[in-house]
C-alpha positions as CSV (number, residue, x, y, z in Angstrom):
1,M,27.4,-20.0,9.7
2,T,24.4,-20.4,11.9
3,F,20.9,-19.3,11.0
4,W,20.8,-16.4,13.5
5,R,24.0,-15.0,12.2
6,R,22.8,-15.1,8.6
7,F,19.5,-13.5,9.8
8,R,21.3,-10.7,11.5
9,L,23.4,-10.0,8.5
10,Y,20.3,-10.0,6.3
11,L,18.6,-7.5,8.6
12,L,21.7,-5.3,8.6
13,G,21.7,-5.2,4.8
14,V,18.0,-4.4,4.7
15,G,18.4,-1.7,7.2
16,L,21.3,-0.1,5.3
17,G,19.3,-0.4,2.0
18,L,16.3,1.4,3.6
19,L,18.6,4.1,5.0
20,L,20.1,4.7,1.5
21,V,16.6,4.8,-0.1
22,F,15.4,7.3,2.4
23,I,18.5,9.5,1.9
24,F,18.3,9.5,-1.9
25,F,14.5,9.6,-2.3
26,G,13.2,11.0,0.9
27,E,11.7,14.2,-0.5
28,R,9.7,12.6,-3.3
29,D,5.9,12.5,-3.3
30,W,5.1,8.9,-2.9
31,T,1.4,9.2,-3.9
32,A,2.0,10.8,-7.3
33,W,1.6,7.4,-9.0
34,T,-1.9,6.7,-7.7
35,P,-4.9,7.6,-9.8
36,Q,-5.9,10.4,-7.5
37,G,-2.3,11.8,-7.5
38,R,-2.2,11.7,-11.2
39,V,-5.5,13.6,-11.6
40,L,-4.5,16.3,-9.0
41,L,-1.0,16.6,-10.6
42,A,-2.6,17.1,-14.1
43,I,-4.9,19.8,-12.7
44,D,-2.1,21.6,-10.9
45,S,0.4,21.5,-13.7
46,S,-1.9,22.4,-16.7
47,A,-3.1,25.7,-17.9
48,Q,-6.3,26.5,-16.0
49,S,-9.3,28.3,-17.2
50,Y,-12.7,29.0,-15.6
51,S,-16.1,28.9,-17.2
52,S,-18.4,31.9,-17.0
53,R,-20.6,29.9,-14.6
54,V,-17.6,29.4,-12.2
55,R,-16.9,33.2,-12.2
56,C,-20.5,33.8,-11.2
57,Q,-20.4,31.0,-8.6
58,L,-17.2,32.5,-7.1
59,Q,-18.9,35.9,-6.7
60,C,-22.0,34.2,-5.2
61,L,-19.9,32.2,-2.7
62,E,-17.6,35.2,-2.0
63,L,-14.4,33.3,-2.8
64,D,-11.2,34.7,-4.4
65,S,-8.3,32.9,-6.1
66,V,-6.5,32.4,-2.8
67,D,-9.5,30.6,-1.4
68,L,-9.9,28.5,-4.6
69,A,-6.3,27.5,-4.4
70,S,-6.7,26.4,-0.7
71,I,-9.9,24.5,-1.6
72,Q,-8.0,22.8,-4.4
73,D,-5.1,21.8,-2.1
74,L,-7.4,20.0,0.3
75,A,-9.4,18.3,-2.4
76,T,-9.8,14.5,-3.1
77,V,-11.1,13.0,-6.3
78,D,-14.5,11.3,-6.1
79,F,-14.1,8.6,-8.8
80,S,-17.7,7.3,-8.2
81,E,-19.2,10.5,-9.5
82,S,-16.5,11.3,-12.1
83,S,-16.4,10.4,-15.8
84,P,-12.8,9.3,-16.3
85,Q,-13.6,7.5,-19.6
86,K,-15.3,10.5,-21.3
87,K,-13.7,11.3,-24.6
88,P,-11.9,13.5,-25.5
89,C,-11.6,15.1,-22.0
90,P,-12.5,13.3,-18.8
91,V,-14.5,15.1,-16.1
92,Y,-13.5,14.7,-12.5
93,R,-15.5,15.7,-9.4
94,L,-13.4,16.7,-6.4
95,R,-14.6,17.1,-2.8
96,S,-12.9,19.4,-0.3
97,D,-13.4,20.4,3.3
98,Y,-12.3,24.0,3.7
99,A,-13.1,26.4,6.5
100,E,-15.8,24.1,8.0
101,H,-17.6,23.8,4.7
102,Q,-17.7,21.2,2.0
103,Y,-17.0,22.2,-1.6
104,V,-17.4,20.2,-4.8
105,L,-15.4,21.2,-7.8
106,V,-15.9,19.8,-11.3
107,W,-12.9,19.8,-13.6
108,E,-12.6,18.9,-17.2
109,V,-9.1,17.6,-17.8
110,C,-7.7,17.6,-21.4
111,E,-4.3,16.0,-20.8
112,N,-3.4,16.0,-24.6
113,D,-3.8,19.7,-24.7
114,E,-2.4,20.3,-21.2
115,E,-5.5,22.3,-20.4
116,V,-8.0,22.0,-17.6
117,E,-11.3,23.9,-17.2
118,L,-13.2,24.4,-13.9
119,L,-16.8,23.8,-14.9
120,S,-18.4,24.3,-11.6
121,I,-17.8,25.0,-7.9
122,M,-20.5,24.3,-5.3
123,K,-20.7,24.8,-1.6
124,L,-22.9,22.2,0.0
125,G,-25.9,23.8,1.6
126,K,-25.8,27.0,-0.5
127,V,-27.5,27.5,-3.8
128,C,-26.4,30.1,-6.4
129,G,-29.5,30.0,-8.5
130,E,-28.7,33.0,-10.8
131,C,-25.5,31.2,-12.0
132,D,-27.2,28.2,-13.6
């Protein structure tokens, strides 16, 4: 058997293998294993609560729960400003571009208790002084 014939058979096998993987696992979220994916999944799947400061900030920024969910869906974790080693519950800072504005959300994630608390939401360029 020549080299080129073996090479073509190898490519055929790899192609069939990739096709089977796509058919069986095509709908999976392939980013869920990354650190950012794990943090966002923990926030989305845990019981959420909001601090009194956040309730005030939501009124000040004129946001409702639908807007907050949309902001959360577009968010990325900023690990350079987060405290992932904080015990017992790490604090993560998320950044989001929503409706031509930038928002910063600060979440406290207690994975052992399966609870997360939104500590703060800020809109860059707008100060809600009465909420601090």
